[in-house]
C-alpha positions in Angstrom: -13.4 217.7 197.1 -12.2 219.4 193.9 -13.2 217.6 190.7 -10.0 216.5 189.0 -11.3 217.2 185.5 -12.4 220.7 186.2 -9.2 221.4 188.2 -7.1 220.4 185.2 -9.1 222.5 182.8 -8.5 225.5 185.1 -4.8 224.7 185.6 -3.9 224.4 181.9 -2.4 227.6 180.6 -3.5 226.7 177.1 -5.1 223.6 175.4 -2.0 222.7 173.4 -0.1 219.5 174.3 3.3 219.1 172.7 3.8 215.4 171.7 7.5 215.1 172.4 8.0 212.2 170.0 11.7 212.7 169.4 14.4 210.0 169.3 16.8 211.5 172.0 16.6 213.5 175.1 19.0 216.2 173.8 16.5 217.1 171.1 13.6 216.9 173.6 15.3 219.2 176.1 16.3 221.6 173.3 12.7 221.9 172.2 11.4 222.3 175.7 13.9 225.1 176.4 13.3 226.7 173.0 9.5 226.9 172.9 8.1 230.1 174.2 5.3 230.5 175.3 5.2 227.0 176.8 2.7 224.5 175.7 0.0 223.8 178.2 1.1 220.2 178.6 3.9 217.9 177.3 3.2 214.3 176.1 5.8 211.6 176.8 5.3 208.4 174.9 7.2 205.3 174.0 9.2 206.9 171.1 11.3 208.9 173.6 10.9 206.8 176.7 12.2 203.6 175.3 15.4 205.3 174.4 15.8 207.6 177.3 13.9 206.2 180.2 16.4 207.1 182.9 16.7 210.7 181.9 13.0 211.0 181.3 12.3 209.6 184.8 14.7 212.1 186.4 13.0 214.9 184.5 9.6 213.7 185.7 10.8 213.9 189.3 12.0 217.5 188.9 9.9 219.3 186.3 7.2 221.9 187.1 5.5 221.2 183.7 2.2 219.3 183.3 2.8 215.9 181.7 0.6 213.5 179.7 2.0 210.0 179.9 0.8 208.2 176.8 1.6 204.5 177.2 -1.9 203.3 176.3 -1.8 200.5 178.9 -3.7 197.4 177.9 -3.1 194.5 180.2 -4.5 192.6 183.1 -5.8 194.8 185.9 -3.0 194.0 188.4 -0.3 194.8 185.9 -1.8 198.1 184.8 -2.4 199.2 188.4 1.2 198.4 189.4 2.6 200.3 186.4 0.5 203.3 187.4 1.8 203.1 191.0 5.3 203.3 189.6 4.9 206.6 187.8 7.6 208.9 189.2 7.1 212.3 190.7 3.9 214.4 190.6 4.1 216.0 187.1 2.0 213.4 185.3 -1.6 214.8 185.2 -3.0 212.4 182.5 -2.2 208.9 181.5 -3.9 206.6 178.9 -5.3 203.1 179.0 -7.1 201.2 176.2 -10.9 201.1 176.6 -10.7 197.6 175.1 -8.9 196.5 178.3 -12.4 196.3 179.8 -14.2 197.5 182.9 -12.0 195.8 185.5 -8.8 197.1 184.0 -10.1 200.6 183.8 -11.4 200.5 187.4 -8.1 199.2 188.6 -6.4 202.1 186.8 -8.7 204.6 188.5 -8.1 203.1 191.9 -4.3 203.2 191.4 -4.6 206.9 190.3 -6.6 207.8 193.3 -3.8 206.5 195.6 -1.7 209.5 194.5 -3.8 212.0 196.4 -6.3 214.8 195.6 -4.4 216.0 192.6 -4.4 212.6 191.0 -3.8 212.1 187.3 -6.8 211.7 185.0 -7.5 208.3 183.6 -8.1 208.8 179.9 -9.2 205.8 177.7 -8.2 205.4 174.0 -11.3 204.4 172.0 -10.3 203.8 168.4 -6.7 204.4 167.5 -6.6 207.5 165.2 -5.0 205.7 162.3 -7.9 203.3 161.8 -9.7 204.1 158.6 -12.8 202.1 157.5 -10.7 199.5 155.7 -8.6 198.8 158.8 -11.7 198.8 161.0 -13.4 196.3 158.6 -10.4 193.9 159.1 -11.1 194.0 162.8 -14.8 193.2 162.2 -16.0 196.7 162.9 -18.6 197.9 160.4 -19.8 201.1 162.2 -17.1 203.4 163.5 -19.3 205.6 165.6 -21.2 202.7 167.2 -17.9 201.0 168.2 -16.6 204.3 169.6 -19.8 204.9 171.5 -19.7 201.4 173.1 -16.0 201.7 174.1 -16.4 205.3 175.4 -19.5 204.4 177.4 -17.8 201.4 178.9 -14.7 203.4 179.8 -16.5 206.3 181.4 -18.9 204.1 183.4 -15.8 202.1 184.7 -13.9 205.1 186.0 -12.2 206.8 183.1 -12.2 210.6 183.3 -12.0 211.1 179.6 -11.4 209.7 176.1 -8.9 210.0 173.3 -10.4 210.2 169.8 -10.1 211.7 166.3 -11.3 215.3 165.9 -14.0 214.0 163.5 -15.6 212.1 166.3 -16.0 215.0 168.7 -19.5 216.1 167.7 -20.9 212.7 168.4 -19.0 212.4 171.7 -20.2 215.7 173.1 -23.8 214.9 172.1 -23.5 211.4 173.7 -21.7 212.3 177.0 -22.0 216.1 177.4 -19.4 218.4 178.7 -18.1 216.3 181.6 -15.5 214.0 180.0 -12.1 215.4 179.3 -11.5 214.8 175.5 -8.1 214.7 173.9 -7.6 214.9 170.2 -4.5 213.9 168.2 -4.8 214.4 164.4 -4.5 218.2 164.5 -3.3 219.5 161.2 -3.2 223.0 159.7 -5.2 223.0 156.4 -6.9 219.6 157.1 -10.3 219.5 155.3 -13.0 219.2 157.9 -14.8 215.9 157.7 -12.9 214.9 154.6 -11.6 211.7 156.1 -8.6 212.2 153.8 -5.6 212.5 156.1 -2.3 214.1 155.1 -0.5 211.3 156.8 -1.6 208.3 159.0 -4.2 210.3 161.0 -7.8 209.6 160.1 -10.4 212.4 160.3 -7.7 215.0 160.9 -9.0 218.5 161.3 -7.8 222.0 162.0 -7.2 223.3 165.6 -10.1 225.7 165.3 -12.5 223.0 164.3 -11.4 220.6 167.0 -11.7 223.2 169.8 -15.1 224.4 168.6 -16.4 220.8 168.5 -15.4 220.3 172.1 -11.7 219.2 172.4 -10.2 219.9 175.8 -6.6 219.3 174.7 -5.0 219.3 171.2 -2.2 216.8 171.0 0.2 218.2 168.4 3.5 216.6 167.4 4.6 216.7 163.8 3.3 220.2 162.9 5.5 221.5 165.6 8.4 219.0 165.5 8.9 219.2 161.7 8.5 223.0 161.4 11.6 225.2 160.8 10.0 227.5 163.3 8.4 225.4 166.0 7.9 228.4 168.4 6.0 230.2 165.7 3.7 227.2 165.2 3.1 226.9 168.9 2.4 230.6 169.2 -0.1 230.3 166.3 -1.9 227.4 168.0 -2.2 229.3 171.2 -3.6 232.3 169.3 -6.1 230.1 167.7 -7.1 228.6 171.0 -7.8 232.1 172.5 -10.3 232.7 169.7 -11.9 229.3 169.5 -14.1 227.6 172.1 -16.7 224.8 172.3 -19.9 226.0 170.7 -21.9 222.8 171.6 
């Protein structure tokens, strides 16, 4: 049987995922039609889905693109499993759950994913949300960022998750801890971000450049605002893909 993680790694045309966090479907479709070359994957999250669920669902049924469904499910196991079984079409290749949902919830998500067949979507667990700086973590009773991330990541992977979502600044520790097997997604990609500075240009903590994230072991760069807010989104995407061709995990 083909390993779903390795299959997806081989299937991706490039490691750039466009976060289609736009407020209406017209803008979303315009961007999808405009961008050339295509991003390797397209992320659909609540920003667009809550406004345009009908049209997004119709698109999911028809598209030949690879889709990352980023709803970060965190609920009782039965509810999460039923939500996953309701994903329309075959385009969704990754979906997210919260690692804090626990072992039973993650196992239920994996079981529901496996019902979709051999080319099932990957179950990817969110460890620490990427806006949580040390002040915010302290308010949650978390004193050691890496220790908390390590505990959540280990729980998720041992319970059936195929991969993890984390800030680029956490990648080195993740690859040392879990090796090359897990599929690692990284938001917080910014051109010109200072490596390891911990000083984000917006609400992303430990933001880093695409080169840095790929060399540290990211499988997929989730990029929204640098593309969406650019006057030349195709140019930004083309630059990201060029960078990806010249950057690889050096772990």
